[in-house]
C-alpha positions in Angstrom: 145.4 28.7 114.0 148.7 29.9 115.5 151.9 28.5 114.3 153.9 26.5 116.8 157.3 24.9 117.2 158.0 22.4 120.0 161.6 22.1 121.3 162.2 18.8 123.1 165.4 18.2 125.0 166.2 16.9 128.5 169.0 19.4 129.0 167.8 22.8 130.1 170.8 24.6 128.6 170.1 23.2 125.2 166.4 24.0 125.4 167.3 27.6 126.2 169.9 27.8 123.4 167.4 26.5 120.9 164.7 28.9 122.1 167.2 31.8 121.9 168.2 30.7 118.4 164.6 30.7 117.2 163.3 33.8 119.1 163.1 35.8 115.9 160.3 33.5 114.8 158.2 34.8 117.7 158.3 38.2 116.1 156.7 36.5 113.0 153.8 35.1 115.0 155.3 31.6 115.8 154.9 30.3 119.3 157.8 28.5 120.8 156.9 25.6 123.1 159.3 23.5 125.2 159.2 20.0 126.7 161.9 18.5 129.0 161.2 14.8 128.1 159.4 12.5 125.7 156.2 12.0 127.7 155.7 15.7 128.2 156.4 16.2 124.5 153.7 13.7 123.5 151.2 15.6 125.8 152.2 18.9 124.3 151.9 17.6 120.8 148.4 16.2 121.4 147.3 19.5 123.0 149.1 22.1 120.9 149.5 20.5 117.5 152.9 22.1 116.6 153.9 22.2 112.9 157.5 21.4 113.8 159.1 19.4 116.6 162.8 19.7 117.2 163.5 16.5 119.0 166.5 15.3 121.0 167.3 11.7 120.4 168.9 10.7 123.7 166.6 11.4 126.6 165.8 9.4 129.7 162.5 7.5 129.7 161.0 7.8 126.3 163.8 8.5 123.8 163.4 10.7 120.6 163.0 7.7 118.3 160.0 6.5 120.3 158.5 10.0 120.4 158.9 10.3 116.7 157.3 6.9 116.1 154.4 8.0 118.3 154.0 11.2 116.4 154.1 9.8 112.9 152.8 6.2 113.3 150.7 5.9 116.4 149.1 9.4 116.3 149.3 9.6 112.5 150.4 13.2 112.5 152.1 13.0 109.1 152.0 16.8 108.7 154.1 17.5 111.8 157.7 18.0 110.7 160.1 16.2 113.0 163.7 17.4 113.1 165.9 15.1 115.2 169.0 16.3 117.0 171.7 14.1 118.3 175.3 14.3 119.6 175.8 11.0 117.8 175.6 11.6 114.1 176.4 8.1 113.1 174.6 6.8 110.0 172.9 4.1 112.2 171.2 6.8 114.2 170.1 8.8 111.1 168.6 5.6 109.8 166.8 4.8 113.0 165.4 8.3 112.8 164.2 7.8 109.3 162.7 4.4 110.3 160.8 6.1 113.1 159.4 8.7 110.6 161.7 11.7 111.1 161.8 14.3 108.4 165.3 15.6 109.1 168.4 15.1 111.3 171.0 17.5 112.6 174.0 16.8 114.9 175.0 18.5 118.1 176.7 20.8 118.7 174.9 22.9 116.1 175.5 26.5 115.0 172.5 28.6 116.1 172.4 30.2 112.7 172.2 26.8 111.0 169.3 25.7 113.1 167.5 29.0 112.5 168.1 28.7 108.8 166.9 25.1 108.7 163.7 26.1 110.6 163.1 29.0 108.3 163.3 26.6 105.3 161.0 24.0 107.0 158.2 26.4 108.0 158.6 28.8 105.1 159.2 32.0 107.1 162.1 34.2 106.1 164.1 35.9 108.8 
């Protein structure tokens, strides 16, 4: 089974920045997948079974909290690590993420090195 990371963000620039920040993982055999919204993310998760989902909170349509709830509670994918990203790092949003089942929370803007190091820690691959 190949290792996969799904990047979910409605802003193309952020999807590209995240993908570039994590491209070293591709050299280690990790496939980077992207989704531009919550409904596409749920489809990709069902089809590809990523081990990590980097999930934007604020998206049109299905927001990140709902996607996380779907992953963890409706689909029962407890082994999928959900790292939520938000420009709003207020404690209430962190708590909403935890309530939905998220495993981690980072605020935007983020340092590309910090996100790569966090992913390295989560999936257990050293860069």
